C-alpha positions as CSV (number, residue, x, y, z in Angstrom):
1,M,0.6,18.4,3.7
2,A,4.1,17.1,3.5
3,T,6.8,19.3,5.0
4,D,10.7,19.7,4.2
5,F,11.2,16.4,6.2
6,K,14.8,14.8,6.0
7,S,14.0,11.4,7.2
8,I,11.1,9.0,8.2
9,P,9.9,8.8,11.6
10,L,9.6,5.3,13.3
11,I,6.8,4.6,15.5
12,D,6.5,1.7,18.2
13,I,2.7,0.9,17.9
14,S,2.8,-2.0,20.5
15,A,0.9,0.3,23.1
16,L,-1.9,1.0,20.3
17,L,-2.2,-2.7,19.3
18,E,-2.5,-3.7,22.9
19,K,-5.7,-1.5,23.6
20,S,-6.9,-1.4,19.9
21,D,-10.3,-3.2,20.8
22,D,-10.8,-1.5,24.1
23,P,-13.7,0.9,23.8
24,N,-11.6,3.3,26.1
25,M,-8.6,3.0,24.2
26,A,-8.2,6.9,23.9
27,Q,-7.7,7.2,27.6
28,D,-4.7,5.0,27.8
29,Q,-1.4,7.0,28.2
30,G,0.7,4.6,26.1
31,V,-2.0,4.8,23.3
32,A,-2.2,8.5,23.5
33,Q,1.4,8.7,23.0
34,V,1.4,6.5,19.8
35,V,-1.5,8.7,18.6
36,R,0.3,11.8,18.9
37,Q,3.2,10.3,16.8
38,L,0.9,9.1,14.0
39,D,-0.4,12.6,13.8
40,Q,2.7,14.2,13.5
41,A,4.0,11.7,10.8
42,C,0.8,11.9,8.6
43,R,0.9,15.5,8.7
44,E,4.5,16.2,8.0
45,A,5.6,13.2,5.8
46,G,2.6,11.0,5.1
47,F,5.0,8.2,5.6
48,F,6.4,6.3,8.8
49,Y,8.1,3.1,9.9
50,V,6.1,0.8,12.2
51,K,7.7,-1.7,14.9
52,G,5.8,-3.6,17.4
53,H,3.2,-4.6,14.9
54,G,2.8,-8.1,16.0
55,I,3.3,-9.8,12.8
56,P,5.8,-12.6,13.0
57,D,9.3,-11.8,11.6
58,S,9.7,-15.2,10.4
59,L,6.5,-14.9,8.5
60,V,7.5,-11.2,7.1
61,K,10.8,-12.9,5.9
62,E,9.1,-15.9,4.5
63,I,6.6,-13.7,2.3
64,R,9.8,-12.1,0.8
65,S,11.6,-15.4,0.5
66,L,8.4,-17.0,-1.5
67,S,8.5,-13.8,-3.9
68,H,12.1,-14.2,-4.6
69,K,11.6,-17.8,-5.5
70,F,8.7,-17.1,-8.0
71,F,10.5,-14.4,-9.6
72,D,13.5,-16.7,-10.3
73,L,11.4,-19.2,-12.2
74,P,11.7,-19.2,-15.8
75,Y,9.7,-16.7,-17.9
76,E,7.3,-19.5,-19.4
77,E,6.6,-20.5,-16.0
78,K,5.6,-17.3,-14.5
79,L,3.4,-16.6,-17.5
80,K,1.1,-19.4,-16.4
81,I,-0.6,-16.8,-14.3
82,K,-0.6,-14.0,-16.7
83,L,-2.6,-10.9,-16.0
84,S,-5.3,-10.1,-18.2
85,A,-8.7,-8.3,-18.6
86,A,-10.5,-11.7,-18.2
87,S,-8.6,-12.2,-15.0
88,G,-9.9,-9.1,-13.4
89,Y,-6.6,-7.6,-13.8
90,R,-5.1,-10.1,-11.3
91,G,-2.0,-12.3,-12.0
92,Y,1.8,-11.6,-13.3
93,Q,3.1,-8.7,-15.3
94,R,6.5,-9.0,-16.9
95,V,8.8,-6.1,-16.6
96,G,7.5,-2.9,-18.4
97,E,3.8,-3.8,-18.5
98,N,3.1,-1.8,-15.7
99,I,2.8,2.0,-16.6
100,T,3.1,5.0,-14.2
101,K,2.0,8.4,-16.0
102,G,2.7,7.0,-19.6
103,I,6.3,5.2,-18.7
104,P,6.6,1.9,-18.4
105,D,8.0,0.7,-15.0
106,M,11.1,-1.6,-14.3
107,H,9.6,-4.1,-12.5
108,E,7.8,-7.5,-12.7
109,A,4.7,-8.3,-10.2
110,I,1.9,-10.2,-9.1
111,D,-1.3,-8.5,-8.7
112,C,-4.0,-9.5,-6.4
113,Y,-7.2,-8.2,-5.0
114,R,-9.8,-9.1,-2.7
115,E,-12.1,-11.5,-4.8
116,V,-15.1,-9.8,-6.3
117,K,-17.8,-12.3,-7.2
118,P,-20.0,-11.7,-10.2
119,G,-22.6,-9.1,-9.8
120,M,-21.3,-8.4,-6.3
121,Y,-20.9,-4.7,-7.1
122,G,-23.0,-4.4,-10.2
123,A,-21.5,-2.4,-13.1
124,L,-19.0,-0.4,-10.6
125,G,-17.0,-3.9,-9.9
126,E,-17.4,-5.7,-13.3
127,A,-13.7,-5.1,-14.4
128,M,-12.3,-6.3,-10.9
129,E,-14.5,-9.6,-11.1
130,G,-12.7,-13.1,-10.7
131,P,-10.3,-15.0,-8.2
132,N,-6.7,-14.5,-7.8
133,E,-4.3,-16.1,-10.1
134,W,-1.9,-17.9,-7.5
135,P,1.3,-19.8,-8.6
136,H,1.7,-23.6,-7.9
137,D,5.3,-23.3,-7.5
138,P,6.7,-22.3,-5.2
139,R,4.6,-24.6,-2.8
140,N,2.5,-23.4,0.0
141,F,2.6,-19.5,-2.1
142,K,-1.4,-19.2,-1.8
143,K,-1.7,-20.5,1.8
144,L,1.0,-18.3,3.3
145,M,0.0,-15.0,1.3
146,E,-3.3,-15.5,2.5
147,E,-2.3,-15.7,5.8
148,Y,-0.2,-12.9,5.6
149,I,-3.2,-10.8,4.0
150,E,-5.5,-11.6,6.9
151,L,-2.7,-10.5,9.5
152,C,-2.1,-7.4,7.4
153,T,-5.7,-6.3,7.3
154,D,-6.1,-6.8,11.0
155,L,-3.0,-4.8,11.6
156,S,-4.2,-1.8,9.2
157,R,-7.7,-1.8,11.0
158,K,-5.8,-1.1,14.2
159,I,-3.4,1.5,12.9
160,M,-6.5,3.3,11.4
161,R,-8.1,3.3,14.7
162,G,-5.1,5.1,16.0
163,I,-5.2,7.5,13.0
164,A,-9.0,8.1,13.6
165,L,-8.1,9.4,17.2
166,A,-5.4,11.3,16.0
167,L,-7.7,13.5,13.9
168,G,-10.2,13.9,16.8
169,G,-12.8,11.5,15.8
170,S,-14.1,8.2,17.3
171,M,-11.9,5.0,17.2
172,D,-14.2,3.5,14.7
173,A,-14.6,6.5,12.4
174,F,-13.0,4.7,9.4
175,E,-15.2,1.7,9.8
176,G,-19.0,1.1,9.2
177,N,-19.9,2.1,5.7
178,R,-16.4,3.7,5.2
179,A,-14.1,0.7,5.4
180,G,-16.1,-1.7,7.8
181,D,-15.9,-4.3,5.0
182,P,-12.3,-3.3,3.5
183,F,-11.1,-3.9,0.2
184,W,-7.5,-4.9,-0.1
185,V,-5.0,-5.1,-2.8
186,L,-1.7,-7.0,-2.7
187,R,1.3,-6.3,-5.0
188,I,4.2,-8.8,-5.0
189,I,6.9,-6.9,-6.8
190,G,10.2,-7.7,-8.2
191,Y,12.9,-5.1,-9.3
192,P,15.9,-6.2,-11.7
193,G,19.2,-5.2,-10.5
194,A,20.7,-2.4,-12.3
195,S,23.2,-4.2,-14.3
196,V,20.0,-6.1,-15.7
197,V,17.7,-3.1,-16.4
198,H,20.3,-1.4,-18.5
199,C,20.7,-4.6,-21.1
200,Q,19.5,-4.2,-24.3
201,E,16.4,-6.3,-24.2
202,M,14.8,-3.8,-21.4
203,P,13.4,-0.5,-22.2
204,E,15.7,2.4,-21.5
205,N,14.7,3.4,-17.9
206,D,16.2,3.0,-14.6
207,V,12.9,3.8,-12.5
208,G,11.6,0.7,-10.9
209,C,8.2,2.3,-10.1
210,G,7.6,5.9,-11.3
211,A,6.7,8.8,-8.9
212,H,3.0,8.2,-7.8
213,T,0.6,8.4,-4.6
214,D,-1.3,5.4,-3.4
215,Y,-5.1,5.0,-3.9
216,G,-6.5,4.0,-0.7
217,L,-6.3,4.4,3.1
218,L,-2.9,2.8,4.4
219,T,-0.3,1.0,2.8
220,L,2.0,-1.6,4.5
221,V,5.5,-2.1,2.6
222,N,7.5,-5.3,3.3
223,Q,10.8,-4.5,1.6
224,D,14.1,-6.6,1.5
225,D,16.5,-5.3,4.1
226,D,19.7,-5.0,2.4
227,I,18.7,-2.5,-0.6
228,T,17.7,1.1,-0.3
229,A,15.3,1.9,-3.2
230,L,12.1,3.6,-2.0
231,Q,12.3,7.4,-2.0
232,V,9.6,9.8,-0.9
233,R,9.5,13.4,-2.0
234,N,9.3,16.4,0.5
235,C,7.7,19.7,-0.2
236,N,11.2,21.1,-1.5
237,G,11.1,18.6,-4.2
238,E,14.0,16.4,-2.4
239,W,13.9,12.7,-2.6
240,I,14.2,11.2,0.6
241,S,15.3,7.5,1.0
242,A,13.0,5.0,2.9
243,V,16.2,3.1,4.2
244,P,15.1,-0.5,5.2
245,V,15.0,-1.0,9.1
246,P,14.7,-4.8,9.8
247,G,11.5,-5.7,11.8
248,T,9.3,-2.8,10.5
249,F,6.9,-1.9,7.6
250,V,6.9,1.2,5.9
251,C,3.7,2.8,6.2
252,N,2.3,5.6,3.8
253,I,-1.2,7.1,3.6
254,G,-3.3,7.2,0.0
255,D,-5.6,9.2,-1.9
256,M,-8.8,8.2,0.0
257,L,-7.2,9.2,3.3
258,K,-6.4,12.6,2.0
259,I,-10.0,13.1,1.1
260,L,-11.3,12.0,4.4
261,T,-9.1,14.5,6.2
262,N,-10.0,17.2,4.0
263,G,-6.2,17.4,3.0
264,L,-4.9,17.7,6.7
265,Y,-3.1,14.3,5.6
266,E,-1.5,14.3,2.4
267,S,-0.7,11.4,0.0
268,T,2.9,11.9,-0.8
269,L,4.5,11.2,-3.8
270,H,7.0,8.2,-4.0
271,R,9.3,6.0,-6.3
272,V,11.5,3.3,-6.5
273,I,15.0,3.2,-8.3
274,N,17.0,0.0,-7.7
275,S,20.6,1.2,-8.1
276,S,22.2,-1.7,-6.6
277,P,23.1,-4.8,-8.9
278,K,21.1,-7.2,-6.8
279,Y,17.2,-8.3,-7.6
280,R,14.9,-6.6,-4.8
281,V,11.6,-7.6,-3.8
282,C,8.9,-5.5,-2.1
283,V,5.5,-6.9,-1.0
284,A,3.0,-4.1,-0.5
285,Y,-0.2,-4.4,1.0
286,F,-2.8,-1.7,0.5
287,Y,-5.7,-1.2,2.9
288,E,-8.7,0.3,1.1
289,P,-12.1,1.4,1.8
290,N,-15.4,-0.5,1.3
291,F,-15.3,-1.3,-2.6
292,D,-18.8,0.7,-2.9
293,A,-18.2,3.4,-0.3
294,T,-18.5,7.1,-1.1
295,I,-15.6,8.9,0.5
296,E,-15.8,12.5,1.3
297,P,-14.5,14.7,4.2
298,L,-15.1,14.0,7.7
299,D,-16.9,16.7,9.6
300,V,-14.4,16.9,12.3
301,C,-11.5,17.4,9.5
302,V,-13.6,20.2,7.7
303,K,-13.7,22.1,11.0
304,R,-10.1,21.5,11.5
305,T,-9.4,22.7,8.0
306,G,-11.2,26.2,8.0
307,G,-14.7,25.0,7.5
308,T,-14.6,24.5,3.7
309,R,-14.9,21.1,2.0
310,K,-11.7,20.9,-0.3
311,Y,-12.7,17.7,-2.2
312,E,-15.8,16.2,-3.5
313,G,-17.0,12.8,-2.8
314,A,-15.2,9.9,-4.6
315,V,-16.5,6.2,-4.9
316,Y,-13.4,4.1,-4.1
317,G,-14.3,1.3,-6.8
318,K,-14.7,3.8,-9.6
319,H,-11.5,5.4,-8.5
320,L,-9.6,2.3,-8.3
321,V,-11.0,0.7,-11.5
322,S,-9.8,4.1,-13.4
323,K,-6.6,3.7,-12.2
324,V,-6.4,-0.1,-13.0
325,L,-7.4,0.6,-16.4
326,T,-4.7,3.6,-16.8
327,N,-1.7,1.7,-15.3
328,F,-1.9,-1.7,-16.7
329,V,-1.1,-2.6,-20.5
330,V,-2.7,-6.3,-21.1
């Protein structure tokens, strides 16, 4: 459960990544230190920065640059990949179309999901069926985003191995029928500057994204380096800013990890308020369980939290679809 933390911890995970495929990684001193830091961060804040993550800084920056270029396009051009139910809720949303707790969010976005082929998950996956809607402009957008997604998926798997060890489980506790074939979500998000948000064409609201928790296991946030807008709520109700730290990702845990840990790790409320006059981009990658996985508390976590299961099992795909249908106006 989140504490009264006043700042978000920063963890160098390079030692973990170096040994992440070693069956004896838990015996390595460097790995053990990272594991302790991950455990403390997940228990106390549910948020942490990671450095030493291995994804080239040039690519991380290019992903944000491409996103800025897309959002700079004329509205009519962006609408060529408009999100709809027919597209499996993939594509472009204009400002105010994403809804958090009944209130329009002051951001525009491209929503992407791991491809769901027709009949792949039966009725469970029907709403999410379809390919992603990638823009043709800027050039190489699809190619670079897919390369980035692949790297984020691999990085997330390795971080989750560290979290599995932190909980006292085996390094592959979150693989197999839980997340051995992980679903993923990518949201490419643009937040208009404060002066634009307050113009008459926009709904009256200065919240770029309302307070919420994430759905899955682990989120990697790639945010502009020069604008502070992401805020995380501690147990006293104070909003703590996730000030950009160049060369890092902001990571946070989601609802499915809360269930798996029986509440030992909490998915923390967070929101976005862009008070800057500058346009802000954030590319959020969400690492999720297998789409059809039934997620329930791990035995080791039940023992660590008093022996009683606090959460019933949840089918990840059902949880995701319910959120998608609630959050999006199409």
